[in-house]
C-alpha positions in Angstrom: -52.9 -44.4 15.0 -49.2 -44.9 15.4 -48.8 -46.1 11.9 -50.4 -42.9 10.5 -48.0 -40.8 12.6 -45.0 -42.8 11.3 -46.2 -42.4 7.7 -46.7 -38.6 8.1 -43.3 -38.4 9.8 -41.7 -40.4 7.0 -43.3 -38.1 4.4 -42.1 -35.0 6.2 -38.6 -36.3 6.4 -38.6 -37.1 2.6 -39.9 -33.5 1.9 -37.3 -32.0 4.2 -34.4 -34.0 2.6 -35.7 -33.0 -0.9 -35.8 -29.3 0.1 -32.3 -29.5 1.6 -31.0 -31.1 -1.7 -32.7 -28.4 -3.8 -31.1 -25.6 -1.6 -27.7 -27.2 -1.9 -28.0 -27.3 -5.7 -29.0 -23.6 -5.7 -26.1 -22.7 -3.5 -23.7 -24.6 -5.7 -25.1 -23.0 -8.9 -24.8 -19.6 -7.2 -21.1 -20.3 -6.3 -20.3 -21.4 -9.9 -22.0 -18.3 -11.3 -20.1 -16.0 -8.9 -16.9 -17.7 -9.7 -17.4 -17.4 -13.5 -18.4 -13.8 -13.2 -15.4 -13.0 -11.1 -13.1 -14.9 -13.5 -14.6 -13.0 -16.4 -13.9 -9.7 -14.7 -10.3 -10.7 -13.9 -9.8 -11.8 -17.5 -11.1 -8.5 -18.8 -8.8 -6.6 -16.4 -5.8 -8.7 -17.4 -6.5 -8.1 -21.1 -6.7 -4.3 -20.5 -3.4 -4.4 -18.7 -1.8 -6.4 -21.5 -3.1 -3.9 -24.1 -1.8 -1.0 -22.0 1.7 -2.7 -21.7 1.7 -3.2 -25.5 0.9 0.5 -26.1 3.6 1.5 -23.6 6.2 -0.7 -25.3 5.3 0.7 -28.7 5.5 4.3 -27.4 8.9 3.6 -25.8 10.3 1.9 -28.9 9.1 4.7 -31.2 9.7 7.6 -29.0 13.2 6.8 -27.6 16.1 6.1 -29.9 17.8 2.8 -29.6 21.3 2.5 -28.2 22.6 1.8 -31.7 21.3 5.2 -32.9 23.0 7.1 -30.1 26.5 8.4 -30.7 29.1 6.6 -28.6 30.9 8.8 -26.0 34.7 8.7 -26.1 36.2 8.4 -22.6 39.5 9.8 -23.8 38.2 13.3 -24.0 36.9 13.6 -20.5 39.0 15.3 -17.8 39.6 12.9 -14.9 39.1 15.6 -12.3 35.8 16.7 -13.9 34.7 13.1 -14.1 35.3 12.6 -10.3 33.4 15.8 -9.5 30.4 14.7 -11.5 30.4 11.3 -9.8 30.6 12.9 -6.4 27.7 15.2 -7.3 25.6 12.2 -8.4 26.3 10.1 -5.4 25.5 12.9 -2.9 22.0 13.0 -1.8 20.4 15.6 0.4 19.0 13.9 3.5 16.6 15.8 5.6 15.9 14.7 9.1 13.4 16.4 11.4 13.6 16.1 15.2 10.6 14.6 16.9 8.3 16.7 19.1 9.7 15.0 22.2 13.3 15.9 21.4 12.4 19.5 20.4 10.6 20.0 23.7 13.5 18.6 25.7 16.0 20.7 23.8 14.0 23.9 24.5 13.6 22.8 28.1 17.4 22.3 28.4 17.8 25.8 27.0 15.8 27.2 29.9 12.5 27.9 28.4 9.3 27.4 30.5 6.6 24.9 29.6 4.2 27.6 28.3 7.0 29.2 26.1 7.8 25.8 24.7 4.1 25.1 23.9 3.8 28.5 22.3 6.9 28.0 20.2 6.2 24.5 19.0 2.4 25.0 18.7 1.5 22.2 21.0 -0.4 22.0 24.3 1.0 23.2 27.5 0.0 20.1 29.3 1.6 18.0 26.5 4.9 19.8 26.9 4.7 19.4 30.7 3.9 15.7 30.4 6.8 15.1 28.1 9.2 17.0 30.3 8.0 15.1 33.4 8.3 11.7 31.6 11.6 12.2 29.7 13.2 15.3 31.1 15.2 16.0 34.1 13.2 17.3 37.1 
């Protein structure tokens, strides 16, 4: 009786190992298939980018004149004062900085406005203005 149980157990182990081997093969094939599909998609995408770059280079070379075709500017004819003015205008950039809600609330509070007036003016909640004043302001 024990020998029959051992034979059945041995057969079940062989069947299990065979099933595990088949599953591993399927997983490996699936990974290779996914990798090759992914690689094909990337290759197609890369080819499209290369074609677009070639079209752009062609458009730039045909549409814009080369430096050789442009007339050379003579620096002798330019007024030095005018040149300095143009350089200053190019170097100046307009920076815009907006104060944070905290700083605007505190500024208005320092000017003597009440919490409700500040909230109405800045379009924020009254409790928010009060909380900011209590946390950062002078009581």
